[in-house]
N, C-alpha and C positions, 0 to 999 in steps of 0.2 A: 504494500500500500504506500502511496506517495504521501507527502506531507499535506496536511489540510490546507486548502486554498491554493494549491499549486495548479498551474494551467494544465488541463488534460482535455482530450476529445471526449464528447458525451457518449456514454455507453448506450446501446439500443434500448435497454429497459427503462432508461430515464428520459427518452425522447418525448413521451407523452406528457411528462411533467413539464418539460421546457415549453411545449405547445400550449399547455394550460396557462402557464405563467405569461406567455406572450399574449394570449387572448385576454387574460385578466388585465394586463397593462393597457391594452387598447381600450378596453371597456372603462378603465379608470380614467384614462385621458379624456374619453368622451364625457365623463361625469364632471369634468373640470379639474382633474389632477394634472400635475406637471411631470414631464419626463426627468426633470432635475430635482426631484423631491429629496428631502434631507437624507443623507447617507445613513442615518440611524435606522431608517426603515429597511433599506437594503441589508444593512448589517444584521439586524435582528431576524427579519422574516426569512431572508435568504439562508442564513446560517441555520435557522431552525429546520428549514426544509432539507438542507444538505445533511444536517446532523441526523434527521429522521431517515434519510435515504441511506446513510452509511450504517445506521443502526439496523435497518432492514437487511442490508447486504451482509452485515456480520451475523445475522441470525438465519441466513440462508433463504430469505423470502424474496428471491429474485423475480419470480413470476407473478407474485400476488400484488397486482397494481392497486387493488382496492384498499390496501392498508395505508397507502400513502397518497391516494387521490384526494384526500381531504385538504391537501395543500393548495389545490387548484382554486384560484381566485380567493385566497385567504383574506386578502385585504378588503374585499368587497363588503361594504356595509358594516365592517368591524373596525376600521381605522380610527374613527372618532371614539369609539368605545375603548379601544386599546390605549389611545393617548390619554383619555380621561383617567383610566385606571393607573397608568404608569407615569403620568406627568410629574408627580411629586418626586418619584424616584429619580427621574431624569434630571430634574432641577437640582436635587441633592448631589448627584454625581458630578454635574457641571460645576456646581459651587465648590465641591471638594477638590476637583481638578484645578480650578482657578486659584484656590488657596495654596495648593502645593506649588503651582508655578510661581506665585508671588513670593512664597517662602524661599524657593530656590534662587530667585532673582536677588532677594535681600542678602542671602548668604554669600553669593558670588560678589556682590557689590562690596560687602564688608571686607572680605579677604583681599580683593583688588585694591581697596583703599588703604589697607594696612601695608601691603607690599609697596604701594606707591609712596606712602609716607616714609617707610624705611629707606627706600631708594633715594628720595629727596633729601632726607637727613644726611645720608652718606655723601651724596654729591655736593651738598653745601658745606661739608666740613672741610675747612681749609687749614685749621690749626694743626700743630704737630702732635696733638693729643691722640690722633688717629694712627700714629706710627706703629704702635704695638699691634693693633688689630690688623693693619696692613701686613705686617711681618708674619702674623699668625696664619694669614691666608696663603702666604707664599712659603710653603714648607720645603720646597725643593732645595737641596743643597746648592749653594753658590760656589762654583769652582772656577779658578782662573788658569789652573795649570793641570789639566786632566792627565796629560801624558806623564808628567813628573810624579804626580800622585800615584799612578799605576806602577811606575818604576820604584818609587819609595816603598809601596806595599810589598812588592816582590822582594826587594832587598831586605826588608825587615823580617819577612817570612823565612828567608834563607839564614839570617843571622840568629834566629830564635834559639837554635840549639848549639850555637858557637859561643866560645868564650868572649865576653865583652872586654874591650880594652880598658885597662885600669886608668889610663891617662884621662878618661872622660871625667873622673871624679876627683882629680887633683889639679893643682895649678901647674902651669908650664914651668920649665926650668928657670926662665928669666924672672918669673914671678916670685920664686923662692929667694928673696933677697934678705938682707940683714936689717931691714927697717923694723923698728920696734916702737910701740906706743910710748910717748913721753910728754904729752901736752900738759899733764898735771904736775910736772916737775917745775920748780921755780928756777928760772934762768938767771944768769949773772946780770942781765940788763933789766930785769924786772925790779922796779923800785917799790912795788906794792902800791896800795891805794893811798891817795893824798890824805892829809890830816883834815883838810877843810874841803867841803863840797861846794861846788858852784851853784847847786840847785838840784831840782828834781826833773828826771826825764820820764815822761809817760809815753807808752806805746800802745796803739790799738792795731793789732796785726790782722791782715786780711787773708783770704784763701782758706785752704784746708789744712790738715795736720802738718804736712811736710812744708808747705809755704810758711806756716806759722813757726815751725821749728827754725827755719832760716832767719825769720824776722827776729825771733828771740835772741839768737846768738849775735846777730848784727847789732841789736840794741845793747847787748852787753858790751860789745866792742866800742860803740859810740859813747856809752856812759863812761867808760874808762878814758876814752880819747878826750872827753870834755870835762873830766874830773867831776862827774855828776853822780847823784844817787839815783839808782834805777828803781822805779816802782814796778812790782810784778806786772808783766804785760797783760793786757786784756785782749780777748779775741772778738773780732767783729762778727756779728751774725750775717750770714749770706744766704740768699734764696737758692743759690746754687748748691751749697753744702748742707743747708738745713740742719745745722748743729749748734745749739746754744751753749755748748761746753765752754768752760773757762779753764785757765791755766791749771788750777787745782784739781780739775776733773780728769786731767790727762797726766800731768807730771807732779812729782812730789815737791811741794813748795819749800818745805824746811830743808830738804836735802839740797835743793838748788841753791838756796841762800848760803848754806854751810860750806859747800864745795867752793863757792866763789868769794867767800868772806875775806880772803886775803888779797883779793884783786879789786873788788868794788863793793860799795855799800848797796844793799838791796833791802827794800821795805815792801810790805804788802799793800800799803795805801799811803796817800798823802797825809801829812800832819793835819790835825783838825782845823787850824787857822787858814789852810789853803783849800779846803774842800769846797768852799763856797765861791771860789774864783770862777769867773766866766773866762776861761782860757782863750777862747776864740775872740772875745771882745777886747782883751788886752793885747791881742796880736801875737800870742805865743803858740798858735797852732800851725803846724807845718804839714803839708800834704805831699803826695808824690809829685804833684805839679811843681813844687818848689825845689825838688831835688832831681838831678839826672839819675838814670838807672844805675850807673856804676859810679856813684859819687865818691870822691876822694876825701882824705882827711882835711884838705884845705877847704873843700866845699862846706864841710860841717863847721869848721871854725869861722867861716865867713857868714854862714846863714843862721846856724843854730846858736852858736856861742853868745853873740850879742844879746839875743832874746833871753837866753838863760841867765845871763848876768843882770839884765835889766829887771826881769819879772820873777826870777827864782824858779821858773818852771817852763818846760817846753813839752808840747804834746805832738808826737808824730802820729798823725791820723792816717789809717789805711797803709801802715808801714809794711814793707816787704823787702824785695831785693833792691835796696837803695844804698848799698855799700860795696864798692869795688873790691877786687881781690888782689890788687897790686898797689904799689906806692903807699903802703901802710907800714908803720913801725912794726918790727918783728914781734914785740911783746903784745901788740894788739892782735896780730894774726894768731899768735899762740893762745890768746885768751878766747878767740872764736873757736878754736879747736877744743879747748878745755870745756867750753860750754857744751858743744855738740856731742862730744864723745865721752864726757865724764859727768857733767852736771845735770843733764836731762834724763831722769829715770821715770819710767811709767809708774803710775800709782799701783798699789798692791792688787786691786781688783782686776786691773788689766793684765798684770803679770800672772795672776793666778789662772785666768782663763787662757792666756797665751801659753802657759805651760801645759795645760790640758790639750790645747790644739796641737802643739808640737809633739807631744807624747803620742797622740792618736795618728798623726801623720806618719810618724816613725813606726807605729804599730807596737813597738816595745820601748822600754826605757833604753836610753842610749847614754854613753859616757858623756858627761858634761864637758863643754868647751868653754873657752873664755867668752865667746859670744853668748852662750847660754847664761853664764854668770852675770854678765853685764845687763842682759835684757830681762832675765827672769828673776834675778835676786834670790830670795830664800825659797822660791817655789821650784827650783831645779831639783832633779832627782837626788835621792840620798846616795851616799857612797856604796851602801850595800846593794844598790840596784845596778851597779856597773857591770856585773856579770851578765845581765840580760842584754847588754849591748851587742853581744856576739850574734844575737838573732834579730837585731834591729834592722829596719829597712832604710836604705838610702833613699833620699827623695830630691827631686829637682823642683825648685820654686820658679814659676813663670809669671812675669808681670806683663799681661797683654794689654797694652794701651790702645784699645780699639773701641772706646766708648763713642757715643754719637757726637759729642762735642768736638772730640779730636778729629773724627772722620769728617765732619762737616767743615770744620775750620781749615783743613788741609787743602780743600778744593780738588782733591784727587778723585778718581773713579776706581771702583773696586769690583767690577764685573756684574753689578746688579742691574744694568740696563737703564731704561727710561724711568722705571719706577723708583730706582735708587736716586737718580738725578733729581727728580721732582721732590722726593721726600727730603733730601738733604738741602735743597734750595729753600723749601718751606722752613726748615729748621734755622737756616742762616737768616732768613727774613725776620724771624722772631727773636733769635738770640744774638746774632752778629750783624746788626744793621750798619754799624760803622765799617765793618769789613766790606760790605757791599758798596758803601759809598766810596771807599778807597779804590775798589775795583773799577768803578765807573771812570775814575780819573787816570787810570793806568792801562797799559797794554796787557791784555790777558795772556797768561801762560797756559798752554794746553795741558790737560791732565797727564798725558803721556810724557811730556817734558818734565813735569814736576816729579814724576816717578823716576825718571832717569837721573834727576838731580838729588835723589835720596830724600825727598821731602814728604813722602807718603808713609803714614803709619803702617806697620806690618799687619797683615791679616792673620787670623788664626791658621789659615792654610799655609801661609808663608812661614810662620813660626814652626809648624810641624815639619815642613820640608827641611828647615835648617837643622832641627834636632835629628831628623833621619839622616841627613848628610853627614852629621858629626858621628853617627854610629850608635846613638842611644837606642836600646832595644824597645820593642813594642810594649813590653811589660813594665817599662820605667814608671815609677810612681811619681806623679806630678801634682803639685799644689798650684792652683790657679788663683792669683791675687788680682785685686781690682774689682770694679763694679760691673754693671751689666754690659755684656758684649753687644755691640751693634749688630743686629741681624739674628741674634740668639742662635737657635739650633741650626738655621740655614747656613750660618757662618762657621759654627763649631763642628759641624758634621765632618768636614774633611780632616780636621785635626783629630777628633776622637776615633775616626777610622784607623788612623795610624797609631794613636796613643789613647787607648780606652781607659787606662787607670788614672783618671783625672778627678780630683776632689777640690772642694772649696771649704771655707770655714762653715758655711751653712750645712754642708754634708756631714761634717765631723763633730759639730757641737749640737747639743740638744736645744730645743726651743727655750727651755728654762735657763740654760747657760747663756744663750744669746739674748735673752729678754732685756737685760740692762744695757745692751749695746744697740738695740733696735732704735732707728730714727736718730742715731748719733753717728754720723759718718766719720768723724775724727776718731772716735773710739774703735769703730770697725777697721779704719785704716791702721790703727795701732796694732791690731791683731795681724793684719797683713804684713806690717813692718817686721814684727817678731818672726813670723813664719818664713819670710823671705831671707831675713838676715841670718837665721840659724840653719838654713838649708845646706845640704851637702854641695849643691850647685845652684846658683841663681842665674836665671836667663832673663834679660830685658829685651824689649822690642823697640824701645824709644829712649835713647840716651838723654833726651831733653826732659824726661819726666822727673819731677822732684823725688818721687818715691824711689825710682830706680837709682837716681844719683846718690841719694842719702844712704840707701841700703848698700850699694856697691862701695861707697866710702867707708861705711861702718865695717864691712867685711874686710876691706883692705887694712883698716886700722887694727882690728882685733883678730883677724883670721889667721895670722901667723904663717901665711903661705899655704893654708889648707882650706881656703874658701874661694874656689874659682867662680868667676863671674863671666858670663857669655855676653859679649856686646857685638851684635851684627853691625856691619857697616852698610847702611841702607843703600848707599850709592853703588857700592860694589855688588851687593846682593841683587839690586835691580838689573844690573848688567848680566849677571849669571842667569837670573830667571827669564830674561828676555830671549834666551836660547832654548826655551821650553820645548820647542818643536824638533830640535836637532841634537841637543846635548846628550851625551851618554851618562849613565849613572856614575861610573867610575870617575869621570871628569868632574861631574857635579860634586861628588864627595870631596875630591881633592881641593877644589876651589873653595868650598865652604870651610873646610878645615883650615886652610891658609888664611882666610878672612878672619876667622875667630882667633887664631893664634896671634895675628897682628894686633888685635884689640886687647890681648891678654899680656902684652909685653909690659914689664915693670919699668915705668918711667917716672922721673921726678916731675912734680907738678910744673906745667908749662905756664908761660905768661898768659894771664887772663882766665885761667881755668879755676873752677870752684875748689876752694880748699876743703869743702865738705865732701866733695866727690873724689878728689885726688889728694889725700892727706900726706902723700909721700913728699915731704919737704922738711927742711930743718925746723920750721916753726911748729910742726905737729908731731913729727916722728924723729927718732934718733937712729942713725945708721951705725951699726957695730961692724967692725972689720973682722 
């Protein structure tokens, strides 16, 4: 049997039925009916007759036409009666169908409106607050060096069961010099602090933890230079750093005062009779605009000393890197080193959590070093724990300076295409309007040229290739310092494919242990400082970073030739990576190793170099033959 209602040729036994219906139709038309009568009639009456016919067929009544002849002219004289009988049912059915159509239309309109609203909201969002949602949508790894990554993966797989070179975890021969810490020793030229003070120096330091550290030690040097009493520096609150911490929240105030007591007078606050002074009104406030970036001793004696002698107080507002590293008396330079390497100790609660962090990175207790002693104080492991050092894990600390501010300011491109360009341009418009104004007045430098000049921060992918080129195994335990990486997983994926054993402080510390540090960026940075400074190897990706500079200097000062620091030369690295399509892995390894070895050479601090980053000089360290 075919489907009901499918077109078929009329069977002989049903021809009489068709004729009857035809005669009935003609008769109906003569009585005033229409050939285009409502389809409901055709639907109901026709179906009833067809259903009766099929029922008869199913019951084998093929020849008994009397059973179904009652359908002939069914409509005659009964249409009005049928309509009257069923008119209410028909009305209800049409009403119900109309209601369902209306409800369906309303639902479609509602969802279309919601989707349109969401689309409009997204399209109209021009602020950088949408950056994270954009990044989440783009989960595909962003790679710039596919071929080299494949070569690196193969090389690491081959080396997995081979003996790792011991040179990776030690400083080069040139680095093992006879330089020893001695900034805390009193030199023959040091006359000590003067009997009479010229007044008080107040300092409000800007920036984050590491910028503030530099400002503190520069302020100590200036106070000594001007024969002044230093008030414990204050830290300016910044919307960038979002940390209200003050000196006593980060460093031990009493220890700081005691270590420097033979060099300068330090007080915690101004005397009562001076607290009510409007320092700006009396003209004793000095800003960065009043001092050049690398100001000399002469600049301070000309600008600050007259105000100090006249008003008894000078306030350096927004103070930072406003003291040069050359043309200063040797005792002033020595005092800066003493401040940075000896006087600034983290408060016990930072030391305590820092010791937990280092212990968990190493997985076991390790023999304490001078670096541990200086940074962790009484919270270092006990002597009886030294035996556990045999099973401890070496670790490499990596400071990836690839945050969005650094990436946007560099004006470089990092393989993210048009989405990346638009995203970073929006960030510049919001956070770096002065940079964009300067760019309008100068000839633009193409991103590729910036990369060749070594001005682009290293991506996680490039950092991973450097470590692979040096020969670090895939299982190397790596601590990642710093804040959120621009691009998140899409950027970190190439790195973690090479080096999956990557941890952060958030991975190793419990929420309860981290709670006192949440929303305090300087305190969190202090934990990174400790983890990087005590690492077996410290790798930086941007030598201009204050954290990297201070950590590498600290390791040089206290490392004793056993704390290697890896400093890639970004210009040389860019030249090597530009051969991604052709260079062989052996050649890549050789060139990477030579680049790092050049950066590890032990040299005396050169002219203009930071004394905090390169303390190998007579003012900071002593050389023993």
